[in-house]
MIMARKE-634022 format. One record per residue (C-alpha): residue number from 1; residue in one letter; x, y, z. Coordinates in Angstrom, 3 decimals, m for minus. Layout:
N
(NUM; "A"; (X; Y; Z))
...
//
This chain:
157
(1; "M"; (m12.295; m8.296; m19.683))
(2; "T"; (m12.066; m11.944; m17.778))
(3; "D"; (m13.108; m12.842; m14.311))
(4; "E"; (m10.081; m15.274; m13.740))
(5; "A"; (m8.266; m14.769; m10.649))
(6; "P"; (m5.002; m13.656; m10.947))
(7; "N"; (m1.869; m15.946; m10.099))
(8; "L"; (m0.680; m14.605; m7.135))
(9; "H"; (2.578; m17.113; m7.068))
(10; "A"; (3.564; m16.605; m10.661))
(11; "T"; (6.639; m14.179; m11.472))
(12; "N"; (5.369; m11.492; m14.151))
(13; "L"; (8.310; m10.206; m16.405))
(14; "H"; (6.561; m7.243; m17.177))
(15; "A"; (6.688; m6.070; m13.644))
(16; "T"; (7.381; m2.934; m12.605))
(17; "N"; (9.694; m2.314; m9.150))
(18; "L"; (8.288; 0.675; m7.343))
(19; "H"; (9.102; 3.162; m4.669))
(20; "A"; (6.256; 2.325; m2.265))
(21; "T"; (4.896; m0.200; m0.027))
(22; "G"; (1.825; m2.624; m0.190))
(23; "L"; (m0.385; m4.215; 2.420))
(24; "V"; (m3.829; m5.805; 2.658))
(25; "L"; (m6.195; m4.669; 5.237))
(26; "G"; (m9.540; m6.802; 5.241))
(27; "T"; (m10.362; m7.520; 1.603))
(28; "R"; (m8.914; m4.606; 0.104))
(29; "G"; (m5.320; m4.170; m0.798))
(30; "F"; (m3.733; m0.955; m0.882))
(31; "L"; (m0.324; 0.890; m2.561))
(32; "V"; (0.997; 3.651; 0.129))
(33; "V"; (3.152; 5.789; m1.957))
(34; "G"; (5.240; 8.675; m1.985))
(35; "P"; (8.094; 10.430; m1.696))
(36; "S"; (11.407; 8.953; 0.689))
(37; "G"; (10.462; 9.927; 4.018))
(38; "T"; (7.458; 10.845; 3.746))
(39; "G"; (6.102; 7.935; 6.641))
(40; "K"; (4.978; 5.064; 4.079))
(41; "S"; (6.624; 2.198; 6.165))
(42; "M"; (5.268; 3.759; 9.598))
(43; "L"; (2.200; 4.376; 8.032))
(44; "A"; (1.766; 0.514; 6.883))
(45; "L"; (3.223; m1.256; 9.740))
(46; "G"; (0.519; 1.012; 11.986))
(47; "L"; (m2.393; m0.277; 9.331))
(48; "V"; (m1.463; m3.509; 9.063))
(49; "A"; (m1.473; m3.295; 13.670))
(50; "S"; (m4.916; m1.500; 13.904))
(51; "A"; (m6.659; m3.621; 11.768))
(52; "R"; (m5.291; m6.920; 13.065))
(53; "R"; (m6.554; m5.357; 16.826))
(54; "A"; (m9.778; m5.169; 14.913))
(55; "G"; (m9.804; m8.318; 14.286))
(56; "L"; (m9.432; m8.022; 10.164))
(57; "F"; (m7.202; m10.084; 8.222))
(58; "A"; (m3.925; m7.726; 7.199))
(59; "G"; (m0.583; m7.996; 5.861))
(60; "L"; (2.368; m6.433; 4.344))
(61; "V"; (3.248; m7.510; 1.155))
(62; "A"; (6.607; m5.624; 1.234))
(63; "D"; (8.106; m2.397; 2.182))
(64; "D"; (9.840; 0.880; m0.002))
(65; "Q"; (9.936; m1.994; m3.152))
(66; "V"; (6.921; m3.169; m4.492))
(67; "M"; (6.699; m5.174; m7.891))
(68; "I"; (3.658; m4.415; m9.462))
(69; "A"; (2.227; m6.041; m12.691))
(70; "V"; (m1.200; m6.029; m14.283))
(71; "E"; (m2.854; m9.196; m14.360))
(72; "N"; (m6.386; m9.917; m15.850))
(73; "G"; (m6.942; m7.002; m16.021))
(74; "R"; (m5.889; m6.261; m11.895))
(75; "I"; (m2.863; m4.814; m10.221))
(76; "V"; (m0.963; m7.345; m8.479))
(77; "A"; (1.773; m6.217; m6.341))
(78; "R"; (4.394; m8.704; m5.062))
(79; "R"; (7.453; m8.173; m2.493))
(80; "P"; (10.661; m8.772; m4.435))
(81; "A"; (12.554; m11.322; m3.152))
(82; "S"; (15.145; m9.469; m1.745))
(83; "I"; (13.657; m7.796; 0.664))
(84; "A"; (10.998; m10.637; 1.089))
(85; "G"; (9.900; m10.229; 5.404))
(86; "L"; (11.683; m6.998; 6.136))
(87; "A"; (11.103; m3.589; 6.761))
(88; "E"; (12.279; m0.109; 7.435))
(89; "I"; (11.804; 2.116; 10.538))
(90; "R"; (13.240; 5.133; 9.924))
(91; "G"; (15.813; 6.175; 12.887))
(92; "A"; (15.957; 2.454; 14.345))
(93; "G"; (16.760; 0.468; 10.874))
(94; "I"; (15.655; m2.405; 9.362))
(95; "V"; (13.308; m5.179; 11.154))
(96; "N"; (11.936; m8.257; 10.469))
(97; "V"; (8.037; m8.665; 10.071))
(98; "E"; (5.761; m10.943; 8.568))
(99; "T"; (5.188; m10.510; 4.650))
(100; "I"; (2.371; m12.219; 2.284))
(101; "A"; (4.089; m13.324; m1.295))
(102; "A"; (1.577; m11.081; m3.331))
(103; "A"; (m2.481; m9.096; m3.350))
(104; "V"; (m4.335; m7.460; m5.448))
(105; "M"; (m4.063; m3.260; m5.088))
(106; "D"; (m7.423; m1.827; m5.276))
(107; "F"; (m6.299; 1.726; m3.644))
(108; "A"; (m3.321; 3.765; m3.414))
(109; "L"; (m2.971; 5.651; m0.549))
(110; "L"; (m0.526; 9.311; m0.001))
(111; "P"; (0.159; 10.046; 3.672))
(112; "V"; (m0.127; 13.415; 4.928))
(113; "K"; (0.963; 15.365; 7.745))
(114; "A"; (m0.285; 18.434; 9.334))
(115; "P"; (m0.117; 21.481; 8.257))
(116; "F"; (m1.951; 20.407; 5.279))
(117; "A"; (m0.750; 22.030; 1.580))
(118; "Q"; (m4.569; 21.495; 0.867))
(119; "R"; (m7.700; 21.503; 3.128))
(120; "M"; (m9.442; 19.303; 1.019))
(121; "A"; (m8.260; 16.154; m1.668))
(122; "P"; (m8.757; 16.508; m4.967))
(123; "E"; (m11.994; 14.612; m6.338))
(124; "N"; (m11.505; 11.866; m8.529))
(125; "E"; (m7.967; 11.629; m7.457))
(126; "V"; (m5.307; 8.967; m9.035))
(127; "F"; (m2.341; 7.849; m8.727))
(128; "Q"; (m0.765; 6.602; m12.234))
(129; "L"; (0.937; 3.552; m12.931))
(130; "A"; (2.845; 2.453; m15.997))
(131; "G"; (0.539; 1.236; m18.788))
(132; "G"; (m2.189; 3.756; m18.654))
(133; "K"; (m3.278; 1.916; m15.282))
(134; "H"; (m4.476; 3.549; m12.428))
(135; "L"; (m5.579; 3.288; m8.330))
(136; "P"; (m7.967; 5.940; m6.829))
(137; "L"; (m5.884; 7.673; m4.864))
(138; "L"; (m6.683; 8.575; m1.112))
(139; "R"; (m5.307; 11.719; 0.666))
(140; "L"; (m4.533; 9.499; 4.666))
(141; "P"; (m3.344; 11.726; 7.282))
(142; "H"; (m1.417; 10.635; 10.046))
(143; "G"; (1.127; 11.677; 12.667))
(144; "E"; (0.378; 13.264; 16.009))
(145; "G"; (m3.091; 12.588; 17.251))
(146; "A"; (m4.551; 10.816; 14.215))
(147; "D"; (m5.499; 7.054; 13.739))
(148; "P"; (m5.348; 6.480; 10.483))
(149; "F"; (m6.689; 3.468; 10.496))
(150; "D"; (m9.952; 4.834; 11.324))
(151; "I"; (m9.659; 7.684; 9.046))
(152; "L"; (m8.588; 5.097; 6.340))
(153; "C"; (m11.909; 3.364; 7.380))
(154; "R"; (m14.337; 6.549; 7.421))
(155; "L"; (m12.619; 7.697; 3.586))
(156; "L"; (m13.058; 3.980; 1.916))
(157; "P"; (m16.546; 4.072; m0.472))
//
């Protein structure tokens, strides 16, 4: 493996379009995954807003579709040009948002709402990507009474 930094401005011909939302909080990249309607967009937008209020750098890469590629051993998410600067707020519509072009992804987040199917998340859970790559997966409770940003801060190693 090389220490060379990925070129976050390049277009990779081997990228996979994934139904997910990509974001950066501080120095870590997160890929929010899960079926349609599970709250990926709202969770991501809320996390970005909370991180900014806490004084951290935070930005959305892309909502609903993310181009994923492996570069220099790192998983890089890019926004598709067709949806750059857009996010969907379910029930309200498409809104303009500030986005960043690309970021290295460190974790996958799975939004979960009560009632929880499982009391405890499986240990060492991962989100599988094409080509045998994977990201550590964190299940992130959200919804009424939950503060997903605070919970995420507590879950991170």
